[in-house]
Structures are given as structure tokens and as C-alpha cells.
C-alpha positions, 0 to 999 in steps of 0.5 A: 738454301731451303725455304724456311732458313734450313741449310742444304748440305750435300746434294742427295740423289733420289729416284722417281718410282713407277708410281711417281713417288719420290723418297726424301732423305731422312736427314732432311725429313728429320730436320724439317720435322716432317711426318707421314701424311704431311702435305706439300705444295709443288711447283716448277721454278726455272726448271727445278721442282720445288716442294714446300711443306704446307702448315699442319694448321693454318690457324697456328701458321697465321696466329700472331702474324700481325701483332699490333695491327688493330692496336697494342692494348685492349683499349686501342683494339676496342676503339678501333672496333668501335670506329669501324662498326660505327661506319656500318650504319643502320641495318638495310631494309628488306627489298620491296619485292622480297617483302611482297613475295613473303606476304603472297 
């Protein structure tokens, strides 16, 4: 089973080229929606080389991953922000040495 829930059919054979390149089976490329230039993470796991496609856009990848975390309605989210921002306190005064170095 491939990561992401895609079923692995029959094992395919590929060859490592003299430039250390590997060609992926076209069916797998199509099923995963891969395109030239896509990036992968590569790691060794229990003696097997694991390739995992990286998201094309990290914003799209994580958007919506935490629905309701700060509240489900606009009012709940605003109340959460008001509570968090209320704990920030007053702005810090500049350090004394900073204010002296600017006047010198």
C-alpha cells in the first residue's frame, strides 16, 4: 500500500541509470497526478527506499487542516483572539542602553 491510500498493484521493476536516476512506472505517475519537476522526500526505511511526493503548495496542503481549532463561528474566533491578545500586556519599554546609544 502506498502512502496516501493508493493501492499498489503488481510490483514494477525499474533501473538505476548512470546518473542515479530512476524512472517511475507511468501508471503510478498518472494515479498520483505527478508532473515533471515535482519534488519528493526520500528516506531509507528498513532497507527500502521510500519516495513521498511533496506538496506543490504548502498553503493548500495545510489549509483547512485544523477546522474549529480556535472556534467554529466568527464570534468564537474573535473571542479567542481577544483573550489571547489581552494577555500580551503593555508594549515593552526600550532597554536603557538602547535609548542612551541613540542619543549619543
